[in-house]
C-alpha positions as CSV (number, residue, x, y, z in Angstrom):
1,M,92.8,189.9,18.2
2,K,92.4,192.2,19.6
3,I,89.4,189.7,21.4
4,F,91.6,186.6,21.5
5,W,94.5,188.7,23.3
6,M,92.4,190.8,26.1
7,V,91.2,186.8,26.5
8,S,95.5,185.4,26.8
9,K,96.2,188.4,29.2
10,K,92.6,187.2,31.9
11,N,94.6,183.8,31.7
12,A,97.8,184.5,32.4
13,R,96.8,185.9,35.2
14,R,94.8,182.7,36.9
15,S,98.1,181.2,35.5
16,A,100.3,183.4,37.7
17,V,97.9,183.6,41.0
18,R,97.6,180.0,40.9
19,L,101.5,179.2,40.6
20,S,101.4,181.7,43.2
21,M,99.6,180.1,45.1
22,L,101.3,176.4,44.6
23,A,104.3,178.2,45.4
24,A,103.0,179.8,48.8
25,M,101.8,175.5,49.3
26,V,105.3,174.7,49.1
27,C,107.0,176.7,51.4
28,A,104.1,176.2,53.9
29,A,105.1,172.8,53.8
30,L,109.0,172.8,53.6
31,V,108.4,175.6,57.0
32,L,105.8,172.6,58.4
33,A,108.2,169.8,57.3
34,V,111.4,171.7,59.1
35,V,108.7,172.3,62.3
36,L,108.2,168.4,62.8
37,S,111.5,167.5,61.7
38,G,112.8,169.8,65.2
39,C,109.9,168.0,66.9
40,E,111.3,164.5,65.8
41,N,114.9,165.8,67.4
42,V,113.5,167.1,70.9
43,A,111.5,163.4,71.2
44,G,114.1,161.5,69.9
45,Y,116.9,163.5,73.0
46,T,117.1,160.8,75.2
47,Q,117.9,162.7,79.2
48,P,120.9,161.8,80.7
49,T,121.9,159.4,83.9
50,L,123.0,161.5,87.5
51,V,125.5,159.0,89.0
52,R,128.0,159.0,91.3
53,V,130.3,156.4,94.2
54,I,130.4,155.7,97.1
55,D,133.5,154.3,98.8
56,A,132.5,151.4,101.4
57,S,135.7,149.1,101.5
58,Y,137.8,148.8,104.2
59,I,140.2,147.1,102.0
60,A,140.3,148.5,98.8
61,P,143.2,150.7,98.1
62,A,142.6,154.6,96.6
63,V,141.1,153.9,93.5
64,N,139.8,155.9,90.4
65,V,136.2,154.9,88.6
66,T,135.2,154.9,85.3
67,V,131.8,154.3,83.1
68,E,132.3,153.9,79.9
69,G,135.4,155.3,80.1
70,T,134.2,158.1,82.1
71,L,136.2,158.7,84.5
72,I,133.2,159.5,87.3
73,A,136.1,159.6,90.9
74,G,139.1,159.3,91.3
75,N,142.1,158.8,94.1
76,I,139.1,158.5,96.3
77,G,138.9,156.6,99.6
78,Q,137.4,154.8,102.3
79,G,133.6,156.3,103.1
80,T,134.0,159.0,100.6
81,I,130.7,160.0,98.8
82,T,131.7,162.5,95.4
83,P,129.1,164.4,94.4
84,Y,126.8,163.5,91.7
85,G,128.3,163.7,87.9
86,T,126.4,163.8,84.3
87,L,127.2,160.8,81.7
88,T,124.5,159.1,79.1
89,A,121.9,156.4,80.2
90,S,122.7,153.4,79.4
91,N,121.3,150.0,80.0
92,A,124.5,147.8,80.7
93,A,127.1,150.0,80.4
94,L,131.0,148.9,82.4
95,I,131.7,149.7,86.3
96,K,135.2,149.3,86.3
97,V,137.2,150.0,89.7
98,T,141.1,150.3,89.5
99,A,144.0,151.0,91.8
100,S,144.5,155.1,91.4
101,T,148.5,153.6,91.6
102,G,149.2,150.9,88.9
103,G,145.7,151.7,88.0
104,A,145.4,147.7,88.4
105,T,141.8,146.6,87.7
106,L,139.7,145.8,91.4
107,V,137.0,145.1,89.9
108,S,133.6,145.6,86.9
109,A,130.4,145.1,86.0
110,D,127.8,146.5,84.2
111,G,125.1,148.7,84.8
112,T,121.8,150.0,84.9
113,L,121.5,153.8,84.3
114,L,118.1,154.8,83.3
115,A,117.7,158.6,82.0
116,G,117.0,160.8,84.5
117,H,117.9,158.7,87.1
118,Q,119.9,159.5,90.2
119,H,121.9,156.1,90.9
120,S,124.6,155.7,93.5
121,I,127.6,153.6,92.5
122,L,128.4,151.3,96.1
123,L,131.1,150.1,96.0
124,T,132.0,147.0,99.2
125,D,134.4,144.7,100.8
126,N,133.4,141.2,99.4
127,G,133.3,138.7,102.8
128,A,133.1,135.8,100.8
129,A,136.5,135.9,98.7
130,P,139.1,138.1,100.4
131,N,140.5,141.4,98.5
132,G,137.5,140.5,97.0
133,Y,135.3,143.5,95.5
134,V,131.5,144.5,95.1
135,V,129.4,146.9,93.1
136,T,126.4,147.4,93.3
137,V,124.0,149.8,91.7
138,L,121.7,152.5,93.6
139,E,119.0,154.4,92.4
140,D,118.2,157.6,94.2
141,Q,115.4,159.5,94.8
142,Q,115.8,163.2,93.5
143,V,112.0,164.1,93.9
144,Q,112.8,166.4,97.2
145,A,110.7,165.0,100.7
146,A,107.2,165.8,100.9
147,G,106.5,169.8,102.7
148,G,106.9,169.7,106.9
149,H,109.5,166.2,106.5
150,S,112.4,165.2,105.8
151,A,113.8,161.8,104.1
152,F,117.0,159.4,105.0
153,R,118.9,156.7,103.5
154,F,121.2,154.6,105.3
155,L,123.3,152.3,104.1
156,N,124.8,150.0,107.1
157,Q,127.7,148.5,105.8
158,A,130.1,148.6,109.8
159,P,130.4,144.9,110.2
160,K,132.3,144.8,113.5
161,T,129.1,147.2,115.5
162,G,127.0,144.5,113.6
163,A,123.3,145.2,112.6
164,V,121.8,149.0,114.0
165,D,119.2,150.7,115.2
166,V,118.4,154.6,114.0
167,Y,116.6,157.0,115.7
168,M,116.6,160.8,115.9
169,V,116.0,162.4,118.7
170,P,114.1,166.0,119.1
171,S,115.6,168.9,120.5
172,G,114.6,168.8,124.1
173,T,114.0,165.0,123.9
174,K,115.5,161.6,126.1
175,L,117.0,159.0,123.6
176,T,115.4,157.1,126.2
177,D,111.9,158.9,125.2
178,A,112.3,158.6,121.9
179,V,111.6,155.8,119.4
180,P,113.8,155.0,116.3
181,I,113.0,155.4,112.4
182,V,114.3,151.9,111.4
183,T,115.0,148.6,113.6
184,G,117.3,146.1,113.3
185,V,118.9,147.3,110.2
186,A,122.2,144.2,109.0
187,V,125.8,144.7,108.1
188,G,124.5,145.0,104.0
189,A,122.2,145.9,103.5
190,T,120.5,149.4,102.1
191,T,117.0,151.1,103.6
192,G,114.6,152.5,101.6
193,Y,114.0,156.3,102.2
194,I,112.2,157.0,105.7
195,S,110.1,160.1,106.1
196,F,110.1,161.7,109.0
197,P,108.7,165.2,110.1
198,S,111.1,168.0,109.4
199,Q,112.3,169.4,112.8
200,T,116.0,170.0,114.9
201,V,117.2,166.6,115.8
202,T,120.3,164.4,117.1
203,M,120.8,161.8,115.0
204,V,121.7,158.5,117.1
205,I,122.5,155.1,116.3
206,T,122.6,152.9,118.6
207,P,124.0,148.1,118.1
208,T,119.5,147.0,117.6
209,G,118.2,146.4,121.2
210,L,120.0,148.6,123.0
211,T,119.9,152.3,124.3
212,T,123.9,152.8,124.0
213,P,124.7,155.0,121.6
214,K,127.3,154.2,119.2
215,Y,127.4,157.4,116.9
216,T,126.1,160.8,118.1
217,S,125.6,163.5,115.5
218,T,125.2,166.6,116.1
219,A,122.5,168.5,116.3
220,M,120.1,168.5,112.5
221,T,118.0,171.9,112.0
222,L,115.4,169.7,108.5
223,L,113.5,172.3,107.4
224,G,111.6,170.0,104.8
225,G,112.6,168.5,101.4
226,E,116.0,167.6,103.2
227,V,115.9,163.6,101.2
228,R,119.9,162.2,102.6
229,T,121.7,159.1,102.4
230,V,123.5,158.4,105.1
231,L,127.1,155.5,105.6
232,I,127.2,153.7,108.5
233,T,130.9,152.7,109.0
234,D,132.9,150.9,111.7
235,T,135.3,153.7,112.8
236,Q,139.4,152.4,112.4
237,L,141.6,154.1,115.2
238,T,139.3,155.4,117.9
239,S,136.9,152.6,119.9
240,D,135.0,155.9,121.0
241,P,132.7,156.9,118.7
242,P,132.7,152.7,118.0
243,V,131.0,154.3,113.8
244,Q,131.1,156.9,112.0
245,V,128.8,158.7,109.6
246,S,129.3,159.7,105.9
247,M,126.1,162.0,105.1
248,A,125.3,163.6,101.8
249,D,122.7,165.6,99.9
250,D,120.3,163.3,96.9
251,A,117.7,166.5,96.7
252,G,116.2,169.3,98.4
253,P,117.2,171.6,100.7
254,S,121.4,170.6,101.9
255,D,123.2,172.1,104.9
């Protein structure tokens, strides 16, 4: 009986060890499951999208702009470029433009707003339809320009002025000695981002093929990396200058 008890005691110890090892394995499996679950949640995370509004309409009243029911611009008018707002990405986001007073819907459209990207919602007039409007979704550059360079994009919404050339005239240089960075930008056109060496420049806009300025900016000191969008419109209350400019930072350093 004593020998049997000693053997049983050894077997009990072995069973206890096995149970301890099994418990440790179960705990490790549970921990691994939690970790993997957390990883799946991270992997399934969808980045938001950044969206702003550019109002280039001459005939629209003050407007509100919503995306999927979320107000991203309120009581804005022509020439306004709003800051970016954060929204949920969507392949068919409902964009609605309404009058700030009365709430009447002026135009609505579906637009693609990509995750992790920046977009501009551009409101313009529909020249083919009185009191008609057009909504266009633009994809904006979100990475700063190359070192020692700046990148500008131009939106020509100046029907009275017509097609334009744009110069970035270096400090100390005459317009007649400068070369335009883009030519023949038609009314309604949006250029790509145009890169040029950063320095102190004056932006000059002329009718295509001419060197008579329709707009001349103050001197801009560009240090490199700047990415900007420039909205070109006709002035409505003056003839000198006949063109006005609204400019916004897309990426990189700002003024």
